[in-house]
C-alpha positions in Angstrom: 15.1 14.6 -4.8 12.8 15.7 -7.6 15.0 14.1 -10.2 14.7 10.7 -8.5 10.9 11.0 -8.5 10.4 12.2 -12.1 10.8 8.7 -13.6 7.5 7.7 -11.9 5.9 9.7 -14.7 7.5 7.7 -17.4 5.1 5.6 -19.6 5.6 2.0 -20.7 7.3 1.3 -24.0 7.0 -1.7 -26.3 9.3 -2.2 -29.3 10.1 -5.1 -31.6 12.8 -7.3 -30.0 16.4 -7.0 -31.4 17.5 -10.2 -29.7 15.0 -12.6 -31.1 15.2 -13.8 -34.6 12.5 -16.4 -34.7 9.8 -15.5 -37.2 7.8 -18.7 -37.4 6.9 -21.2 -34.7 4.8 -23.8 -36.5 1.7 -24.3 -38.5 -0.9 -24.1 -35.7 0.5 -22.7 -32.4 -1.5 -23.2 -29.2 0.8 -22.1 -26.4 4.3 -20.5 -25.9 6.8 -20.5 -23.1 10.2 -18.8 -22.8 13.1 -19.1 -20.4 14.1 -16.2 -18.2 16.9 -15.2 -20.6 14.7 -15.4 -23.7 17.3 -17.7 -25.2 14.9 -20.6 -26.0 11.3 -20.7 -26.9 9.0 -23.6 -26.3 6.1 -23.9 -28.8 3.1 -26.2 -28.5 1.3 -26.7 -31.7 -1.5 -29.0 -33.0 0.7 -31.5 -34.8 4.3 -31.4 -33.7 3.8 -31.5 -29.9 6.5 -29.3 -28.2 9.2 -27.7 -30.3 12.2 -26.0 -28.7 13.6 -23.1 -30.8 16.8 -21.1 -30.4 15.4 -17.6 -30.0 18.5 -15.9 -31.4 18.8 -17.9 -34.6 15.4 -19.5 -35.1 16.9 -23.0 -35.3 15.0 -26.0 -34.1 16.8 -27.6 -31.1 14.3 -30.4 -30.5 10.9 -31.7 -31.2 9.0 -33.9 -28.7 5.7 -35.6 -29.0 3.4 -35.5 -26.0 2.1 -39.1 -26.7 4.2 -42.3 -26.4 5.8 -43.6 -29.6 6.4 -40.3 -31.2 3.1 -40.2 -33.0 1.6 -36.8 -33.9 -0.4 -35.6 -31.0 -3.4 -34.1 -32.7 -3.8 -31.5 -29.9 -7.0 -29.4 -29.7 -5.9 -27.2 -26.8 -2.8 -26.4 -24.8 -1.6 -24.4 -21.8 1.6 -23.9 -19.9 1.8 -23.5 -16.2 4.5 -21.5 -14.4 6.9 -22.5 -11.6 7.3 -25.3 -12.5 6.7 -25.0 -16.2 4.4 -27.8 -17.4 2.8 -28.3 -20.8 -0.8 -29.3 -20.7 -2.3 -30.5 -23.9 -5.9 -31.6 -24.7 -5.8 -34.2 -27.4 -8.2 -34.8 -30.3 -9.0 -38.3 -28.9 -10.1 -37.1 -25.4 -6.9 -37.4 -23.4 -4.9 -35.0 -21.3 -1.2 -35.0 -22.2 1.5 -33.5 -20.0 5.2 -32.7 -20.2 7.7 -30.9 -17.9 9.9 -28.2 -19.3 13.3 -28.3 -17.7 15.8 -25.4 -18.2 19.5 -25.6 -17.4 21.8 -22.7 -17.4 25.6 -23.2 -17.6 28.6 -20.8 -17.8 32.0 -21.6 -19.3 35.4 -20.2 -18.3 34.8 -17.0 -20.3 31.5 -16.4 -18.4 29.5 -17.2 -21.6 26.0 -18.4 -20.8 24.3 -21.3 -22.4 20.7 -22.2 -21.9 19.2 -25.6 -22.6 15.5 -26.5 -22.4 14.4 -30.1 -22.5 10.9 -31.7 -22.6 10.0 -34.7 -20.3 6.6 -36.1 -21.3 4.4 -37.7 -18.7 1.8 -40.4 -19.1 -1.4 -39.1 -20.7 -4.6 -39.4 -18.8 -8.0 -40.2 -20.4 -10.6 -37.4 -19.8 -13.6 -37.9 -22.1 -14.6 -41.5 -22.4 -16.1 -41.3 -25.8 -13.0 -39.8 -27.4 -14.3 -36.3 -28.1 -11.6 -33.6 -28.5 -10.4 -31.9 -25.4 -10.8 -28.3 -26.5 -10.3 -26.5 -23.2 -7.5 -27.0 -20.7 -5.9 -25.0 -17.9 -4.0 -25.9 -14.8 -2.0 -24.7 -11.8 0.7 -26.2 -9.6 0.1 -25.5 -5.9 2.0 -26.2 -2.7 3.7 -29.6 -2.3 3.8 -30.0 -6.0 0.0 -30.6 -6.3 -1.2 -30.2 -9.9 -4.8 -29.5 -10.6 -6.0 -29.4 -14.2 -9.4 -28.6 -15.7 -10.1 -30.0 -19.1 -13.1 -30.8 -21.4 -14.9 -30.1 -24.6 -17.1 -27.2 -23.3 -20.2 -29.3 -22.7 -18.4 -31.5 -20.1 -15.6 -30.4 -17.8 -13.4 -32.6 -15.6 -10.7 -31.8 -12.9 -7.6 -33.9 -12.8 -5.5 -34.0 -9.6 -2.0 -35.3 -9.7 1.1 -35.2 -7.5 4.2 -34.3 -9.5 7.1 -36.6 -9.0 5.2 -39.8 -9.6 3.6 -40.1 -6.2 0.2 -41.7 -6.8 -1.9 -41.9 -9.9 -4.0 -39.0 -11.2 -7.6 -38.7 -10.0 -10.3 -37.5 -12.4 -13.7 -36.0 -11.4 -16.4 -34.4 -13.4 -17.4 -30.8 -12.5 -21.0 -30.9 -11.3 -23.9 -28.6 -12.1 -22.9 -27.5 -15.6 -26.0 -25.6 -16.9 -28.0 -27.5 -19.4 -27.7 -26.1 -22.9 -24.7 -23.9 -22.0 -21.2 -24.4 -23.4 -17.9 -23.5 -21.7 -15.8 -21.3 -24.0 -12.8 -20.7 -21.7 -11.5 -22.1 -18.4 -9.0 -21.1 -15.7 -7.7 -22.5 -12.4 -6.4 -20.7 -9.3 -5.0 -22.0 -6.0 -5.0 -20.5 -2.6 -3.2 -22.4 0.2 -4.9 -25.9 0.1 -7.9 -24.8 -1.8 -8.5 -24.5 -5.6 -10.9 -22.4 -7.7 -12.0 -23.4 -11.1 -13.6 -20.8 -13.4 -15.5 -21.5 -16.6 -16.7 -18.8 -19.0 -19.9 -19.7 -20.9 -21.2 -18.8 -24.3 -24.1 -16.9 -22.7 -21.8 -14.4 -20.9 -21.8 -16.1 -17.5 -18.8 -17.2 -15.4 -19.1 -20.2 -13.1 -16.9 -20.8 -10.0 -16.2 -24.1 -8.4 -14.3 -24.5 -5.1 -12.6 -27.7 -4.1 -9.8 -29.0 -1.9 -7.1 -31.5 -2.7 -9.3 -34.3 -1.4 -12.8 -32.8 -1.4 -15.2 -32.9 -4.3 -15.8 -29.8 -6.5 -18.8 -27.7 -5.5 -20.4 -25.0 -7.6 -20.3 -21.9 -5.5 -21.2 -19.0 -7.8 -22.5 -18.0 -11.1 -22.0 -14.4 -12.2 -23.2 -12.5 -15.2 -20.1 -11.0 -16.8 -21.8 -9.6 -19.9 -24.2 -10.2 -22.8 -21.6 -11.8 -25.1 -19.7 -15.1 -24.9 -16.7 -15.2 -22.6 -13.7 -15.8 -24.9 -10.8 -15.6 -22.5 -10.2 -16.0 -18.7 -7.0 -15.4 -16.8 -6.0 -15.1 -13.2 -3.4 -12.5 -12.4 -0.3 -12.9 -10.2 -1.5 -13.6 -6.7 -4.4 -15.6 -8.0 -7.0 -13.2 -6.6 -8.1 -11.1 -9.7 -9.9 -12.9 -12.5 -9.7 -11.2 -15.9 -12.7 -11.7 -18.2 -12.6 -11.0 -21.9 -15.6 -11.4 -24.2 -16.6 -11.6 -27.9 -17.3 -7.8 -27.9 -13.7 -6.9 -26.8 -14.7 -6.0 -23.3 -12.2 -6.5 -20.5 -13.1 -6.6 -16.8 -11.4 -7.5 -13.5 -13.2 -9.4 -10.8 -12.1 -10.5 -7.3 -13.6 -11.8 -4.2 -15.2 -9.3 -1.8 -16.5 -10.1 1.7 -19.6 -8.3 2.9 -17.7 -7.2 6.1 -14.1 -7.5 7.1 -14.9 -10.2 9.6 -17.0 -12.3 7.2 -15.5 -15.6 5.9 -17.7 -15.9 2.9 -17.0 -13.9 -0.3 -18.4 -13.5 -3.8 -16.9 -12.3 -7.0 -17.5 -8.7 -7.8 -16.8 -6.7 -10.9 -14.2 -4.1 -9.6 -12.6 -2.7 -12.8 -13.5 -2.2 -16.4 -10.5 -1.7 -18.7 -10.5 0.1 -22.0 -12.0 -2.4 -24.5 -10.4 -3.9 -27.5 -12.0 -3.6 -31.0 -12.6 -7.3 -31.6 -13.2 -10.5 -29.6 -10.5 -11.1 -27.0 -8.5 -14.2 -28.1 -5.4 -14.1 -25.9 -4.6 -13.1 -22.3 -1.5 -13.5 -20.2 -0.5 -12.2 -16.8 2.7 -10.5 -16.1 5.0 -12.7 -13.9 6.2 -9.9 -11.6 3.3 -7.5 -11.1 -0.4 -7.0 -11.6 0.0 -6.2 -15.3 -1.4 -8.3 -18.2 -1.4 -8.5 -22.0 -4.6 -8.7 -24.0 -5.0 -9.3 -27.7 -8.0 -9.2 -30.0 -8.9 -11.2 -33.1 -8.0 -8.3 -35.4 -4.4 -8.3 -34.1 -4.7 -5.2 -31.8 -3.7 -5.4 -28.2 -2.4 -3.6 -25.1 -0.4 -3.9 -22.0 -2.7 -3.2 -19.0 -2.3 -2.9 -15.2 -5.0 -4.1 -12.9 -4.5 -1.9 -9.9 -4.5 1.3 -11.9 -7.2 0.1 -14.3 -5.5 1.7 -17.3 -3.7 0.8 -20.5 0.0 1.3 -20.0 0.7 1.2 -23.7 -0.8 -0.1 -26.9 1.1 -3.0 -28.4 2.1 -3.1 -32.1 -0.6 -4.7 -34.2 0.2 -8.2 -35.5 -0.6 -9.5 -38.9 -3.2 -12.2 -38.1 -5.4 -13.6 -35.4 -3.3 -14.1 -32.2 -3.5 -17.7 -31.0 -1.0 -17.6 -28.1 0.8 -14.9 -26.0 3.5 -15.4 -23.4 5.5 -13.0 -21.1 9.2 -13.5 -20.6 9.8 -14.6 -17.0 11.6 -11.4 -16.2 8.8 -9.2 -17.4 11.1 -7.6 -20.0 9.4 -8.8 -23.1 6.7 -11.0 -24.6 5.9 -13.2 -27.6 2.8 -13.4 -29.8 2.1 -16.4 -32.0 -0.6 -15.8 -34.7 -2.8 -17.9 -36.9 -0.6 -19.6 -39.5 2.5 -19.9 -37.2 4.1 -16.5 -37.5 5.8 -15.1 -34.4 6.2 -11.5 -33.1 8.7 -10.8 -30.3 8.7 -7.5 -28.4 10.8 -5.8 -25.7 8.8 -4.3 -22.8 10.0 -1.5 -20.6 7.4 -0.7 -17.8 9.5 0.4 -14.8 6.7 1.8 -12.6 3.3 0.5 -13.8 1.6 0.6 -10.4 2.0 4.4 -9.9 -0.5 6.9 -11.0 -1.9 10.1 -9.3 -4.9 7.9 -8.3 -2.9 5.2 -6.5 -0.8 7.8 -4.8 -3.5 10.2 -3.5 -7.0 8.7 -3.9 -8.7 5.6 -2.6 -8.1 2.4 -4.5 -10.0 -0.9 -4.3 -7.2 -3.4 -3.6 -7.5 -7.2 -3.7 -9.1 -8.6 -0.5 -10.6 -5.2 0.6 -14.3 -4.6 1.2 -14.2 -1.2 -0.3 -11.8 1.4 -1.9 -9.4 2.8 0.7 -6.3 4.8 1.3 -3.5 2.4 2.4 0.3 2.3 2.7 1.8 -1.2 2.5 4.9 -1.3 0.5 6.0 -4.9 1.1 4.5 -8.3 1.5 5.3 -11.9 2.3 5.6 -13.0 -1.3 6.1 -11.8 -4.9 2.4 -12.0 -5.4 1.9 -8.9 -3.2 0.0 -5.9 -4.6 1.9 -2.7 -3.6 -0.3 -0.1 -1.8 1.5 3.3 -2.0 -0.9 5.9 -0.8 1.1 9.0 0.1 -2.1 10.5 1.4 -1.8 8.1 4.3 1.6 9.5 5.2 0.5 13.1 4.8 -2.4 12.4 7.1 -0.1 10.7 9.7 2.3 13.7 9.6 -0.5 16.2 10.1 -2.0 14.1 12.9 1.3 14.0 14.7 1.7 17.8 14.3 -1.8 18.3 15.6 -1.3 16.5 18.9 2.2 18.0 19.4 0.9 21.5 18.9 -2.1 21.0 21.1 0.3 20.2 23.9 3.1 22.7 23.1 1.3 25.9 21.9 -0.6 26.7 25.1 2.3 25.8 27.3 5.0 27.6 25.3 3.0 30.8 24.6 1.8 31.0 28.3 5.3 30.5 29.5 6.6 33.1 27.0 4.0 35.7 28.1 4.7 35.1 31.8 8.5 35.1 31.4 8.6 38.2 29.3 6.0 40.4 31.0 5.6 39.2 34.6 8.8 37.5 35.7 11.5 39.5 37.4 14.7 40.1 35.3 16.8 38.0 37.6 14.6 35.0 37.5 14.0 35.5 33.8 17.7 35.2 33.3 17.6 31.7 34.8 14.3 30.4 33.4 14.9 31.3 29.7 18.3 29.6 29.3 17.0 26.5 31.0 14.1 26.2 28.6 16.3 27.0 25.6 18.7 24.2 26.7 15.8 21.8 26.3 16.1 22.3 22.5 19.5 20.7 22.7 18.2 17.4 23.9 18.6 14.8 21.1 15.4 13.6 19.5 16.5 10.0 19.9 16.7 10.4 23.7 13.2 11.9 23.9 11.9 9.1 21.7 13.6 6.5 23.9 12.1 8.0 27.0 8.7 8.2 25.3 8.8 4.6 24.2 10.2 3.0 27.4 9.0 5.2 30.2 6.2 7.6 29.1 4.1 5.1 27.0 3.8 2.5 29.8 3.1 5.3 32.3 0.3 6.7 30.2 -1.2 3.3 29.6 -1.3 2.5 33.4 -2.7 5.9 34.4 -4.8 6.9 31.4 -7.7 8.3 33.5 -5.3 10.3 35.6 -3.7 11.8 32.5 -7.0 13.1 31.3 -7.9 14.3 34.8 -4.8 16.4 35.1 -6.0 19.2 32.7 -9.2 20.0 34.6 -7.3 19.6 37.8 -4.7 22.1 36.8 -7.4 24.5 35.6 -9.2 24.1 39.0 -5.9 24.6 40.8 -5.2 27.9 39.0 -8.7 29.1 39.6 -8.2 28.5 43.3 -4.8 30.2 43.2 -6.4 33.3 41.5 -9.2 33.5 44.0 -6.7 33.1 46.9 -4.5 35.7 45.3 -7.3 38.2 45.0 -8.2 37.6 48.6 -4.8 38.7 49.8 -4.2 42.3 51.0 -2.9 44.6 48.3 0.5 45.2 49.9 1.1 41.5 50.1 0.2 41.0 46.4 2.6 43.8 45.4 5.4 42.4 47.5 4.8 38.9 46.1 4.0 39.8 42.5 7.4 39.2 41.1 10.5 37.2 41.8 11.0 33.8 43.4 8.2 34.4 45.8 5.7 34.3 43.0 7.1 31.0 41.8 7.1 29.5 45.2 3.5 30.7 45.7 2.3 28.6 42.7 4.1 25.4 43.7 1.5 24.4 46.3 -1.3 25.0 43.9 0.3 22.8 41.2 1.1 20.1 43.7 -2.5 20.2 45.0 -3.8 19.9 41.4 -1.5 16.9 40.7 -2.5 15.2 43.9 -6.2 15.8 43.1 -5.8 14.2 39.7 -3.9 11.2 41.0 -6.5 10.7 43.8 -9.6 11.2 41.7 -8.4 9.2 38.6 -9.0 5.7 40.0 -12.3 6.8 41.6 -13.5 8.2 38.3 -12.4 5.1 36.4 -14.2 2.8 38.8 -17.4 4.9 38.9 -17.7 5.9 35.3 -15.7 3.5 33.2 -16.4 0.2 35.1 -12.8 0.0 36.4 -11.2 -0.3 33.0 -11.1 2.8 30.8 -9.5 1.0 27.9 -12.2 -1.7 27.8 -14.8 1.1 28.0 -13.3 3.0 25.1 -13.3 -0.2 23.0 -16.7 -1.4 23.9 -18.6 1.9 24.0 -16.8 4.1 21.5 -15.1 1.5 19.4 -11.7 3.1 20.1 -8.9 0.5 20.5 -6.1 1.7 22.8 -2.6 1.2 21.4 0.2 1.9 23.9 2.3 3.5 21.1 -0.2 6.2 20.1 -0.6 9.8 19.1 -1.2 10.9 22.6 2.3 9.8 23.7 3.7 11.4 20.5 1.9 14.6 21.3 3.5 14.8 24.8 7.0 13.8 23.6 7.1 15.8 20.4 5.4 18.7 22.1 8.2 18.7 24.7 10.7 19.0 21.8 8.7 21.8 20.1 8.1 23.9 23.3 11.7 25.5 23.4 11.4 26.6 19.7 8.0 28.3 20.2 8.9 29.7 23.6 12.3 31.2 22.6 11.0 33.1 19.5 7.7 34.2 21.1 9.5 35.4 24.3 11.9 37.4 22.2 9.1 39.0 20.2 7.3 39.9 23.4 10.4 41.3 25.1 11.2 43.5 22.1 7.9 45.4 22.3 8.9 48.9 23.4 8.5 49.6 27.1 6.9 52.9 26.2 3.8 51.1 25.0 3.6 49.3 28.4 4.0 52.6 30.3 1.4 54.4 28.1 -1.2 51.7 28.6 -0.7 51.4 32.3 -0.6 55.2 32.6 -4.1 55.2 31.1 -5.3 52.9 33.9 -5.0 49.5 32.2 -3.9 46.6 34.4 -0.9 44.4 33.5 -3.2 41.7 32.0 -5.1 44.3 30.0 -1.9 45.8 28.7 -0.7 42.3 27.8 -3.9 41.3 25.9 -4.7 44.7 24.3 -1.2 46.1 23.5 1.7 43.7 23.8 0.3 40.6 22.2 -1.0 42.5 19.0 2.4 44.3 18.7 4.3 41.0 19.0 1.8 39.0 16.8 4.3 38.7 13.8 6.9 37.2 16.0 4.5 34.9 17.8 3.1 33.7 14.4 6.6 33.0 13.2 7.2 31.0 16.4 4.2 28.9 15.7 5.1 28.3 12.1 8.7 27.3 13.1 7.2 25.0 15.7 5.0 23.5 13.0 8.0 22.9 10.8 9.9 21.4 13.7 7.1 19.0 14.4 6.2 17.9 10.8 9.8 17.0 10.1 10.4 15.1 13.3 11.6 11.5 12.7 13.1 9.7 15.7 10.4 10.6 18.3 7.6 9.5 15.9 9.5 6.4 14.9 10.2 5.3 18.5 7.0 6.4 20.2 4.4 5.0 17.8 3.9 1.7 16.1 4.5 3.4 12.8 1.2 2.1 11.6 -0.4 3.8 8.5 -3.9 4.3 10.0 -6.3 7.0 8.7 -7.9 7.8 12.0 -7.7 11.0 14.2 -8.1 9.0 17.4 -5.4 9.9 19.9 -5.3 6.2 21.1 -3.7 4.7 18.0 -0.6 5.5 16.0 0.2 6.8 12.6 2.9 6.8 10.0 4.5 10.0 9.0 6.5 10.9 5.9 9.8 11.4 7.7 9.5 8.2 9.7 8.5 6.2 6.7 11.5 7.4 4.7 13.8 6.6 7.6 12.4 3.0 8.0 12.0 2.0 4.3 14.7 3.8 2.3 17.5 1.5 3.5 15.6 -1.5 2.2 14.1 0.0 -1.0 15.8 -1.3 -4.2 17.7 1.5 -5.8 15.7 2.9 -8.7 12.6 0.8 -7.9 9.1 2.1 -7.4 9.2 2.2 -3.6 12.6 4.0 -3.8 11.2 6.7 -6.1 7.9 7.1 -4.2 9.8 7.7 -1.0 11.8 10.5 -2.8 8.5 11.9 -4.0 7.2 11.9 -0.4 10.3 13.7 0.7 9.9 16.3 -2.1 6.3 16.8 -1.0 7.3 17.3 2.6 9.9 19.9 1.5 7.3 21.6 -0.7 4.8 21.6 2.1 7.2 23.2 4.6 8.3 25.7 2.0 4.7 26.8 1.4 4.0 27.0 5.2 7.1 29.2 5.7 6.0 31.4 2.7 2.5 31.8 4.2 4.1 32.6 7.6 6.2 35.3 6.0 3.3 36.8 4.1 1.0 36.8 7.2 3.8 38.2 9.4 4.4 41.0 6.9 0.8 41.9 6.9 0.7 41.8 10.7 3.7 44.1 10.9 2.0 46.5 8.5 -1.2 46.5 10.6 0.4 46.9 14.1 3.6 48.8 13.2 7.2 47.7 13.2 8.9 47.5 16.5 
């Protein structure tokens, strides 16, 4: 178990690639793109357009101009989108050139793989009417093959909307409200459902955000102060929530939208994370295609592989010889390429198996994308690959302890009281019947108890919630009435009825009366105090939402399973107290209850404590009852009216679906190891305390 969890501590590793032989990519590279097998490399440069290179040999497979007629493009800027891969080029004469990268994979009879990448240019679109160079370009392909591109020369920015596949002509619109005198130094685009976000970093350290739809006009929503230096690089991470900002001082920060309240619809960018800075202006950023990691390179050739959720540098990347002009991840996240000024290329293998795991993300609150504040959360899967894993083991530990708390609140008083009465007050004949019956309860399968709790007990408690809470004071009142009635009886009658079946029969009417009282008064109390609906009152007055699969039901069901464990061991401990102690105490004039409280319970304390600890261990490791009787929701709340997610139930649910060797797989093993360690420590404490109690009260 521990061996499976140890790889979580492994650090990321970067090494020069042994499979890529390309050393030069062109005279002035602007953008790079690789296929998922790293067999071919597409290079966009200022003069040749798009060049397809064989990564293994460095040979040129094809060269394609982005302008009709094969003339040199004279590109001033370029970018490559993902899924599908599109080359976007800003030309020196004010146009936007586009081309589609198409990759085909084939296998021969010997299962040898061949990868071919082709370039299909699209018709260029005029952007700047006066022919100024388009020095900034970025784009994204959203749902239904909607392409949105932002391009311009820094003083003037335009958005281009086009439908891939030739449906309709592109639409060009100027971005409004550009600040006078400011110049955009970097741009980025993100999409969310049918909406788009356009970001522009300015030379005065500000970042502007425009929002627009596929048909609506762009509108400037926000201007944030990201720093005192010019913004030199912008990048949106996987999921298109977090915006990375790099500036001329080497600073790196992560921003995403935060709502003032969870119910609010409006949001604004907030600086959430500051990453360790680089030593020179940030010139190249690229997001990891399969997690929240990213690469950052500075003008002096230094760089690092970072992870956004953990806000740390996973590893420093080898320094390159000149100013990095373009950087690109391999689609499988197993390597990356860096093209530097002058056209040299560096290719690296990347091994980062568990970048999202740190002690902070496992045990402390983390500010996740879309949240209003840092929080502890367990959410291991999502609806898409853009999902940000949330693996807070603290949530599972809390859920396990919450389930134990409510189970022991129900089981300890009942089991200890039953053990005391059975061992010290019940006749031997009746004790020989009661004790085996209670012990047989331990043989009931957990899945049966869980099934009954889910299908019968949970709806019953939901329908009669007021009666459930009325039962406890009703039973207390019933016992008080029984005690008073018992003391009013003549002494010969009390002696004759003090043990045996008669005592049991004498208590039945009192218990029945208490139950009848609770059932009768429950609806009356609900109507008079809670307005006829206790669940609505809890939600409206106390803010406690009632979930039918809750900790209260788990407490009853799991407590029922724990009672036989505590009862059996405690009853044995009480029964093994020497009879001579009883006789000596009663001979000195103590009553049976005084003898029990003053003599027997202290003498049996080590055994009773051991019973409690074994009951604790039984409850904290329970799986099926918790799994079936709760919604298995990872909620950090002590309320008895909602559920929880325990370590054991989480392992049972998620380990069959967890990829072998993946992060979730290993975190579940770590959770199991922590559960084992916790129970081991509890048993050790129980043994130490029991030993000291035996030394204090003597060994019997």
